[in-house]
N, C-alpha and C positions, 0 to 999 in steps of 0.2 A: 700641714697635711701631707701625708706621704703620696708620692706620685703613683698613679695607677700602673700596674704592671701590664705589659702588652700580653694579649691573649688571642686565641684562634676565633675568628669570626669571618663573615662574608662581607666583601666590599660593597658598599651601597651603589657604586658606579658600575663595576664590571661583574659583580656577584661571584668573584673568585674567592675560594676558601684559603685564607692566608692569615698571617699574624698582624693585627692592627696595633699600631703604637699610639694609643691615645687619640684616636679619631675614627670616623666612619669610612674613610677612604684609604685604599692602599697607597703606597708611595708612588706607583706609576700613574694611578688615576689622579693623585694630587697634582703631579706635574701636568697631566692632560688638562685639568681644570684651569690651571694658570694660563695655558696657551690658548684654550678655547673657552671664551666667556659665554658663548651662546648656549642656551639650554633648551631642550625640546625633546620630541619623541623621535627615536631613530626609525626610519621607514623599513629597515631590514628586520630588526628584532623586536620592534614595538615596545622599547624600553625607554623610559624617560632618563635623560642624562645630558651631559655636555657633548655637543656635536662639533665636528670640524667644518671646514669650508665646503666639503662635499655633502654635508648633512648626515654623516655617519658617526656613530659612537666608537669609542676605543675598542670595545669588545668585538665589534663586527670586523675590525681591521686586524686585530692581533690575537684573536681567540684561538685556542687549541681546538681543532675540529677533526671529525672522522674522515673517511675516504670520500664520502659523498658531500663534503662541505661545499664544493663548488656549486653544486645544484642548490644547496641550502641558501647560499649567498645570492645567487642569481635569480632564484624563484622565491621571493619572500612570502608569496601567498601560500606556499606549501611548507613553510618552515615551522618547526615546533617552537613553543615558547622559549624565551631565553632562560627562564628559570631552571629548565631541565638540562640545559647544556652548561654544566658547572665547569669551572676551570680550577684545577688544583695547583696551588703554588707551594712549592717546597723550598724552604729556606735553609741553607746549610751555612750558617754563620754570616749570611748576607741579608741585610734588612731591606725588605720591600722589593727584591729582585726575583720575580717569578720565573721558574724554570719550566719550559714546556715539556710535555710528555713526548712530543715528536719535534722535528726540526722547526724552530720558531720562525715566524715571518717577520724577522726584525731587520733583514737587509733592505737597503733602499731599492734594489732591483725587484725584490718580491713585493714590496709595498706598491711600487709603481705598476707592477703587473696586475695586482688586485684592483687598483684604482682604475686602470684602463678597462678591465673587464666590467667593472661596475658602471663606468661611463657609457660603455657600449650597450649594456643592458638598458640603461636609462634612455639612450638615444633610440633604441629599438622600441621601447614602450611608447615614446613620443611619436615616432615616424611610422609605426606599423610593423608587422611581422616581416622579418628578413626571409626572402625566398619563400613566400607564401605558396602553399600547394595550389595548383591549378586543377580545373576540371579534367578528368581523365578523357583523353582523346581530343581535347581542345587545342586548336592551332592558333598561335599568336598572329594577329594581323600585321603588326609592326614589330618584328623581333629586335630587341635592343641588346647591345654588347654588354657583358657583365665584367666587372673588375673585382675579382675575389682576392681577399687578403686574409691574414691570420685573424683579424677582427671578425670577419665573416665566419670563419671556422669556430671561433668562440661563441658567436651568436647562435649557432645551431648545435652547440655541444649537448644541450639537454634534450634534443629530439631523438626519437627512436623510429626511424623510417622502416618501412617493410623491407625485409631481406637483409637487415643489418647482421643478424645472427649468422646467417649463411655466409656473408662476406667475412665475418670475423673468423669463422672456421677455416676458410680458404686462405686468410692472411697467415695464420699459424702454419698451415701446410706449405705455403709459398716461402715463408721465411726459413723453414727447415730445409727445403729443397736447395735454397741458394745461400744458406749459412748467414742469415741476417740476424741482428741482435734485437733486444727488447725495445730499445729506443726507436728502431725502424718500424717495429710492429705498431707502437703507439702512433707514430706519424701516419702509417698506412691506414690505421683505423680511423683517424680524424679525416683523412682525405676520402676514404671510402664512404664515410657518413655524409660528407659534403656532396659527393657525387650522387648519392641516393636522394639527398634533399633536392639537388638540381633536377633529378629525374621527376620528382613530384612537382617541382615548379614548372617543368616543361609539359606536364600532363601526359607523360608517356608511360607505357607499361614497363619498358626496360630503359637503361641508361643509354642515351644517344652517344655515339662516339665523339661528336664534336665538343661535348662539354668537358672531355678529358684535357683538352688544351687550355681550359680556363682554370684548372686547379692550380693552386700556388706551388705544390710540390708533387713529385713522383707520379705524374699523370700516366705514364706508360705502365708502371707497376700496378696502379689501381685498375687500369684497363685490363691487364692480363688476369688480375684477381677476379674482377667482375665477370670476365669471360669464363673463367673456371666455374664460377657460381651460377652461370646461366642468366646473369643480370645485365649483360651488355648487348647493345644493338649496334653492330658495325665492326669496324676494324680496331683492335686494341692498340695497335702501334701508331695510331694517327697522331698521338701527342708525344712521340719519341723525342722531339726536339724542344719541348716546352721547358719553361724555367724550373729549375730544381732537379731535373733528371740527369744523373751522371752520364756523360757521353759514352763511357765504356762500361756501363753496368752489366752485370752478368745476366740479368733477366731481359735485356733488350735483344730481340732476335736479330740475326745478321741481315743486312739489306739484301733485297732480291736482286738476282742477276738481271740487269736491264735488257729488255727485248730490243731487237733490231729496230731502228727508228723508221717511222713511216715516211713516205715520199713528201718532200717539201720543196719550196722554191728558194733560190739563192737570193741573199739580201741585196747583192750588188747588181747582178744582171737579170734577176727574175727567172733564170733558167730552172726547169723542173728536173729534180734529181731525186734519186732513191738510194737508201742504204748509207747515207752520210750523216754522221752525228753532228758535225759542225753546220753552221748556217751559211757557209760559203762553198761554192764549188771549187774544184782543184785549180782552175784557171784564175779565178778571182782571189784565191788565197795567196797567190804570188804577188798580188798588187796591194797587200795589206799596208805596207810601210810607205806607200806613195802619198804625197800631199793631196789633200782633198780640196775641191772647189767646184766651179761651174764649168761643165764641158763645153768646149767651143763648137762641137759638132751637133750633139743632141740636146744641149742646154739643160742637162740634168744637174741638180744641185747636190753638193756634199758627196761627190763620188771621187774615187782615186783617179789621179790624172798623171799622164806622162806626156810631156810636151803639149799640155793644154787639152788633151783628149782622153776620154775614158777607154777602157779596154775594148768595148764593142766598136767604138768609132775608130780605134786604131786598127782593128782587124778588118773592118769594112767601111771605109770613109764614105763611099757612095750611098750607103743606106741611112746615113744620119738624118738627112732632110725628111725622108718619108717615114722614118721610124724603124726600130730594130725588130727583127722577127724573133718571136719567142723560141728559145732553144730548149732542147731536152738532153740532159746529161745522162746517157745510157750507162756508160762505164763509170763506176763509183768506187771510191776508196775512202777509208776512215782511219786516220791516225796511223798510217803505214800498214794497215791490215787489208787484205783482200776481202771483198764482199761475197759471201756464199749465196749465190743466186742460181736459179734454175737455168738450164741451157736455153738461151733465147732462140726464137724461130729465125732462121736465116732468111734474109730478104730474097724473095723470088722475083724473077722477071715478070712484070705485070703486063698483060696484053693491052694494046693501045685501045683507048675508048672506054675501058671499064671504070666504073665509079667507085668500086670498093677496093680496099687495100688491106694487106696483112697488118694486124695490130701487134707491135713488138711487146714483149713481156715487160711489165713495170710501167708502161705508159698509161697515164690517167686521162680520162676524157674530160675536157674543159667545157665544151659546148656540144650538146646532143643535137645532131643534124640528121634528119632522115635521108637515107641514101636513095638514089635513083637506080633501080636494078634493070631498067630497060636495056642499057648497053650490054649488061651481062647476058641477058636472054637473047640478045642479037648475036652474041658470040656463040651461044649454044646452038641457035638455029643454023648459023653458018658453019658449024662444026670446026671452029678454029681452036687452036691449042689453048688449054686452060692451065692454071697453076697446079702443081702437083700437091698431093696431100702429105702433110707431115706424118711422122710416126704415130703421134698421139691422135691425130685426126683419123688416120686409117684404123686405129684400134677402136675409136668411137663408132665408126661406120660399121665395122665388123660386129660390134656389140649390138648396135641397132638392128642389123640384119638378122642376127640370131634371135633377138627378142621378137622381131616381126614374124619369123618362121614359127616360133613357139605359140604366139598368140593368134595367128591367123591360119586358115587352112591353106594348103598348097595351091598355087595358081593365083593368089591375090595380087593386087597391084603393088607397085613400088613407089608410089607417089611421095610418101614421107621420106623414103631413103634418098630419092633424087634431090629433094629440097635440102636435106641435111648435107649431102655431098657438096652441093653448090655453095652452101654457107661456109663449110669448113675449107673449101678451096680458096675462097677470097677473104675470109676473116680469120682463119686459123682456129686453133683449139686451146690457145694459152690464156686468152682473156674471155670473160663472159660476153655473150652475144645479146644485144638489145632485142627485146621481143618485137619491136616494130620492124626490125630487119627481117625477121622470119615471115611476118605477115605481108610485108611489102614485096618480098621475093615471090611469095606464093600468088600474090595478086598480079604481079608482072608476067608470070608464066601460066601456062595451062596445065592442069593435071597435077598440081602441087598442093599438098595438104599441110597446113601449119600446126594443127592441134597436136598431132602425135609428136612432131619435132619439138614443140615447146614443152610438152610433158617429159620427154626424154632428157632434154637439156636441163630442165628445172630439177629433176631428180638427181642430177650429178653436179649441181651447183654452177652450171655454165650458162645461166639465163638471167638477164637483168629485166625484171618485169616492168611493164608499163601499166600503171593503175588505170589509165583511161580505157584500156582494152578490156578491163574486167568490170566495167559498169554493168549494173543490172539492165536487162533488156527493157523492162517496164520503166525504169528510170530514164533511159534514153528516149522512150516514147513520150513520157511526160515532158521532158525538156524540149523535144521537137514540137509538141503541141503548143507549149507556151510561146515558142518563137513565132508561131503563125498568128498569134493574137496581137492586137494593138498594144502599144507600150504600157499605157496605164492599166488596161485590163489584165495584161500579162503580169504586171507587178502585183496586182491585188490577188490574182489566182495563185501566184508564187507564195504570197503571204499565207494563204490558206493551206498550201502544200507544206509549208514549214510547221504550221500548227499541227497538221496530221502527223508529221514526223516527230512530234514531241519537242519542238524548238520554239514554242510560243511563250507568251508572258506567264502563263500558268502551266504547271507540269501536267502532261497527259501521257498515257501510254502511246508509244510510237506505232504508227500503222505502216505496213509494208507497202512498197511501190506497186505491188499487184492490186491491192485494195484501192490505192489512190488512182490507179489507171482505170478501174471499173467506175469509180465516181466521175472521173474526168471524161470518160467515154460517154456517160449519160449527160454530162453538162455541155459537151462540146457543141452540139447543134444549137442549143439555146444561146450560148455565148457568141457563136458565129452570127446568129440571127440578130442579136442585139447590136453587135458591131456593125453589121450592114445597115441597121436602122439609124446609125449615127450616135450610139451610146458611147461616151468616152470613158466613163467611170461607172462602177457598180453602185455608186451613191445615187445615181439617177434612177435606179430600178425601184419600182413601186410594187405594192401588193397585187395590183391588177396585172402587172407584167408577169410576175411569177405564176399567178393563177392561170393566165392564158397559156404560158409555156407548158405548164403541167397538164392542162386539158387538151393540148394539141397532140399528146401522145397517149395512147390507150394501153390498158393491160399492164404487163410487167414493165414496159419501158416507161410509162407514166409514173408508176410507183417508184422506180429507181431514180427518175429525174427529180421527183419531189423530195426524196431522201437526200440526194446530192445537193439540192438547193438549200435545204435546211442546214446541212453541214457547212456549206460555203458561207452563208451569211452569219451563222452563229460564230464561226471562227473570226470573220472580219469584224463583227461587233466586239468580240473579246479583245482583239488587237487594236480596237479603236480606229479602224480604217473606214467604217461606215457609221452614220449617225443613228440609224434604226435598223431593225431586222424586219424586212418585208415578208418573211416566210412564216410569221406567227399564224397559227390556226390553219396552216396549209396542210391538206391531206391529199394523198395520191389516190388514183382510181383503184378500186378493189378488184380482186380476181373474179371475173364474171364467167369466164369460159371454163368448161369442164374438160378433163383429159379425154382424148379419143383413142380408140383402139386401132391397131394396124390390121389390115385385111389378112386373113389366115393364110392365103396363098403366097404372101410375100416373104414370110420367114424361111420356108425351105429354099426359096430362090436366093435369099441372103446368104445362107450357109453354103450354097453351091457357088456363089460368086467369090467368096473369100476362101482362098486356098492355102495361104501361109499359116504355119502353126501359131505365129504371133497374132494374126488377125482372127483366127478361129477361136482362140482362147478369149480374146477380148469380146467377141460377139457372144460367146457362151456366158461369160460373167455378166453381161448386160441383159441378155434375153432370158436367162434362167434365174439369176440372183439379183437383178435390178441394181447393180452397182453403178455409181456415178463415175465419170471420167477421173475425178480427183482420187476416189477410192482405188481405182485400178492402177493408176500410175504410182501410188504410194505403197503398193503391196511389196513386202520384203520377202526374200527367200526363206527366212526363218518363219514367216507367217504361214507358209504353205506346208501342211502336214499330210503328205500323201498316204502315210501308213495308217492314219486314223480317218482319212477322207474328210478333212476340214481345213478351213482357212480363217485367219484372224484379220478383221478389218479394223484399221486404226483411224481414228478421227480425233485429233487433239489428244486429250487424256482418256477418251472413251475407247473401249474395246468391244467388238461384237464378233461372235463366232458364227460362221455359216458352214453348213454341211454340204459337201459336194456330191452331186448326183453322179452316176456312173459315166454319163456322157462328158460332163465337165472334168471329171477326174482323169479320163483318158486324154482329153485335150491338154490338160496341165502336164501330164507325163510326157506327151509328145513335144511340148514346148521346152521342157527341161532337157530332153535329149538333143533337140535342135540347138539350144543355147550352148550346151557342153561341146557339141560338135564344132560349132563355129568359133566360139571364144572359150576354150578350155582354161585359159589362164586369167580370165576376167575376175577382178576383185570388186566389181560393182555389187552392192548389197541388195539392189532392187530386183524383183522377179522379172519384170519386163525391161529389156535393154535393147539397144541398137548398136550399130557399128560406131556411132559417135560417142555413146555413153559407156560402152563396155570397158574401155581402158582410159577414160578421162581421169585426170588426177583428182578432181573434186568429187567424182562418183555421183553425178546428178541423176535424178529420175528422168524417164522419157518425157518429152514435151506432151502436153495435153492435146495439142493439135495432131500429133502422131497417133494418139489413141482415137481421136474422132475421125481421122482420115481413113480408118479401116473401113468405115461404112460407105457403100457406094452412093452415087448421086440419087437423090430422091428419098433417101433414108438417113436418119440421124440417130445418134446415141440417145438423145432425150426422148425421142418418139418411141423407140424400142423399149426403153426403161418404163415409160408411162404405160405402155401396152401390157407389160408384165405385171405391174402393180394392179392395174385395172382388172386383169384376168383373175388375179387372186382375190380381189374385192368382190367379184361376182360369185366366187365359191364360198367365201366366208364374209359375213356381214359384221364381224367383230372388228372394230378399229384397233383394239389392243393387239390382236393377232397381226395386223399389218405393221404396227409399230415395232413389235418384237422381231418380225421376220425380215423387214427391209430397213429398219433403223430410221424411220421417218417420224416427223412430229405429229402431235394429235390433230392439229388443224389440217395438215396434209392428208392424214388418214381419213378424216371426216369428208374431205373433198372427194376422195376416191370412192368412199362408200356411197355418197350422194350421187356420184356419176353412175355407179353400177346399179343402184337401187333408187331410182328417182321417186318411186311411190312412197318411200319412207320419209320424204321431206315435206309432204303435204301437211297442212295445218287442219286440225279437226274443227268443225263449226261449234260455236258456243251454244 
């Protein structure tokens, strides 16, 4: 029988279209079957055939594929069936040797690269997703260092992070600007994709700059590209020295000019020096080559020695036993260059007995010590010669005097200027002045004001603030009150204060120290009474004790005490400082007294006794419009509209408009004229101001005690306000009218209506 001629058919193993010579397999698959006897289903193409040791068929390793073949091999769940990816083998006189349409993957290097990629993908499937995205905004509790390799780049090659298209556009523009080739573009695209994947793994909106140093290659270029695209958070040159970045690449920006070094201490003698780049002063630098050992004088170890002694002991042998004095290297030099420094203040002859001294330029303060200014004030009283002012200090005094003349009317005192002159005479104007020095000087002398001097120096950067001097006044009162209580009671009340400040176990809105002071003022008598009775801890307080304490005070005081006691024990129960809450079902006394009116002959006398424009305006706002002290002190200049005869009252987010009568309108105009005459350059935004608040840097409102102090003895702001509301209630019996006119609550309006018309409160018989 004649042998069958070879014909065109598809190989049963790789499905390639070739010429079969008397069999079902092509020549290459025949050799593959001899080497690999294991037969099964390939996990990549889902085709049955002979598999190698990695579990892959020949077609998946050597098949001709399109440009997206990498994603096809690495993501088998998205791959098309093997039957539609045919391989065309063309034979030109060679039997069984298939020729690829593109470059074949026949080299050992290419085959090993495919096998590494496949093993990486298998490892990723077994161990979880590489650089899995984190929740946006989530911060890692324990950050771990990453080691990124080319395998990591291949593991994330199939991802498409947000912003990749924008980064690719910037890569092409960056390459054109610097003349970079296509190979560099592909490398930059891989690194930019890895950086964006790291951004998602960090849970950030933009790429943090610290991940650039972890990139295997060209971290600096990737940072500059991401910065162009608006995808970088931080400095793009942070990874300029990482692995793979050429040291002289065109895209690396030149290094910044180093700034002049900050003051530091010498490594050998601990002397304080400034403007020197090395870590040794000029004197110690000459001892570099000397042998090191233990000094026979000061017993220091590992220090340069000459004849058994260090440099300090050689200069002053007598001071070795007691210790060396810390030195200050004022004149500095760095690598043969002179240090550009400002002209230092020349040492002035200091009077005998004075405690202060001129501070040289560049000297840093190691220990803050409050000065005793009593000897200085003694020199002033005895009219002894004082140090002269430097040129800069004299210029500051002139500026302060000019500012004082502009802000105050002629003939005003020079208390602030005198304090400033004394400070600058003894401390100089080259270094900032400690705020405690200003206040201590003003306390040591008479007629010296510290507030204006502190504001003036602070505006020019010549004041070192002391935070203890800026504590809230109510906070100081609370601290002083707690110090007067027994130790255990004070600790428990301090726990309650922390809870009110929002620092407890559960989050609460923080209360101000003014509110805490009102609570503690109501609690203080009860706490003192319990402490005198022998109560050591608030755990000993029972329900009967709090009821007796609340009933001992009537009216408003009893109601405030009951409210403060409930707040105290609820907070302690929340913080687990007490076992039970004794204030359950505790109610304070109700308001039983009705408001009373003021005799009609006292109001004209009141306006006659108050003569200042400030006081007459306050009395009119209370007696005519029934404003509270808090409403009056919070009035702003923009709230007063004299052109339309109205004013806006602010209370939190609420706004209420009152229409001024002609009498109040005239008093408001008089006060504005007086304010402009006395303080024309004041920047305080509040309507009412005084000499202390007109030029204060914080622009505070006037104190409520200043407003209440306008009324003479025997008359108070609250009594006059109640009389005004009660008079309106006698005219109108509508509580809604009172609520709209005076901004009071419905319960308060009903109380005034009941006081003005008691016959309307009677109950009809059944």
